[in-house]
C-alpha positions as CSV (number, residue, x, y, z in Angstrom):
1,M,-2.5,27.0,-27.4
2,A,0.8,27.0,-25.4
3,K,-1.1,27.8,-22.2
4,L,-3.4,24.8,-22.8
5,G,-0.3,22.5,-23.1
6,G,1.2,23.8,-19.9
7,L,-2.1,23.4,-18.1
8,L,-2.4,19.8,-19.3
9,T,1.1,19.0,-18.2
10,K,0.5,20.5,-14.7
11,N,-2.7,18.5,-14.3
12,R,-1.0,15.3,-15.5
13,F,1.7,15.9,-13.0
14,R,-0.8,16.5,-10.2
15,V,-2.9,13.4,-11.1
16,S,0.1,11.2,-11.2
17,A,1.4,12.6,-7.9
18,L,-2.0,12.0,-6.3
19,L,-2.2,8.5,-7.7
20,G,1.3,7.7,-6.5
21,I,0.6,8.9,-3.0
22,L,-2.7,7.0,-3.0
23,F,-0.8,3.8,-3.9
24,L,1.7,4.4,-1.1
25,V,-1.1,5.1,1.4
26,I,-2.9,1.9,0.4
27,G,0.3,-0.2,0.7
28,V,1.2,1.2,4.2
29,S,-2.5,0.8,5.3
30,L,-2.5,-2.9,4.3
31,L,0.7,-3.5,6.1
32,G,-0.5,-1.7,9.3
33,Y,-3.9,-3.4,9.3
34,S,-2.5,-6.9,8.9
35,I,0.1,-6.3,11.7
36,S,-2.5,-4.8,13.9
37,A,-4.9,-7.8,13.4
38,I,-2.1,-10.3,14.2
39,Q,-1.2,-8.4,17.4
40,D,-4.8,-8.3,18.5
41,H,-5.3,-12.0,17.9
42,E,-2.1,-12.8,19.8
43,Q,-3.3,-10.8,22.7
44,L,-6.7,-12.6,22.6
45,S,-5.2,-16.0,22.4
46,N,-2.9,-15.4,25.3
47,S,-5.8,-14.3,27.6
48,A,-6.1,-16.4,30.7
49,D,-9.9,-16.2,31.0
50,L,-10.7,-18.1,27.8
51,A,-12.3,-21.5,27.6
52,L,-10.4,-24.2,25.7
53,E,-12.7,-24.0,22.7
54,Q,-12.3,-20.2,22.5
55,M,-8.6,-20.5,22.7
56,W,-8.6,-23.0,19.8
57,N,-10.7,-20.6,17.8
58,Y,-8.3,-17.7,18.4
59,D,-5.3,-19.9,17.7
60,G,-6.9,-20.9,14.4
61,S,-7.7,-17.3,13.5
62,L,-4.2,-16.3,14.4
63,R,-2.7,-19.0,12.2
64,W,-5.0,-17.8,9.3
65,W,-3.9,-14.2,9.8
66,R,-0.2,-15.1,9.8
67,N,-0.7,-17.2,6.7
68,A,-2.6,-14.4,5.0
69,Y,0.1,-11.9,6.0
70,V,2.8,-13.8,4.3
71,T,0.9,-14.9,1.2
72,L,-1.4,-11.9,0.6
73,F,-0.7,-8.8,2.6
74,L,3.1,-8.6,2.2
75,P,3.0,-9.1,-1.6
76,L,0.2,-6.6,-2.0
77,T,2.0,-4.1,0.1
78,A,5.2,-4.5,-1.9
79,A,3.2,-4.2,-5.2
80,F,1.4,-1.0,-4.0
81,L,4.6,0.6,-2.6
82,T,6.6,-0.2,-5.8
83,L,3.8,1.0,-8.0
84,G,3.4,4.2,-6.0
85,G,7.1,4.9,-6.2
86,V,7.3,4.3,-9.9
87,V,4.3,6.5,-10.6
88,L,5.8,9.3,-8.4
89,V,9.2,9.1,-10.1
90,S,8.2,8.4,-13.7
91,Q,6.1,11.5,-14.4
92,P,8.7,14.1,-13.6
93,L,11.3,12.0,-15.4
94,L,9.1,11.7,-18.5
95,T,8.5,15.4,-18.4
96,R,12.2,16.2,-18.3
97,L,12.9,13.8,-21.2
98,R,10.2,15.4,-23.3
99,H,11.6,18.9,-22.7
100,K,15.1,17.7,-23.7
101,S,13.9,16.1,-26.9
102,V,11.9,19.3,-27.8
103,V,14.8,21.6,-27.2
């Protein structure tokens, strides 16, 4: 029975570590994707060989991406990074607290 409890604790630690890393990767990916999209649209709107209507379209798209970056992507990135950090730190901390209360 003691082996089963140790195995369960190790699996719980691995699952929480993978979940925390997954949240961190999602947060960094969202940030990188949004910054990349903004840079691409800036380069396209500064192109010299665009017609006036195309330039307006790219400027409108760039404005949308900047707005979405501030209102959506940054808060989501902060939430995923915070959640990933909490999940990574909380499981070892809870395991230590359980061992101290048992002993």
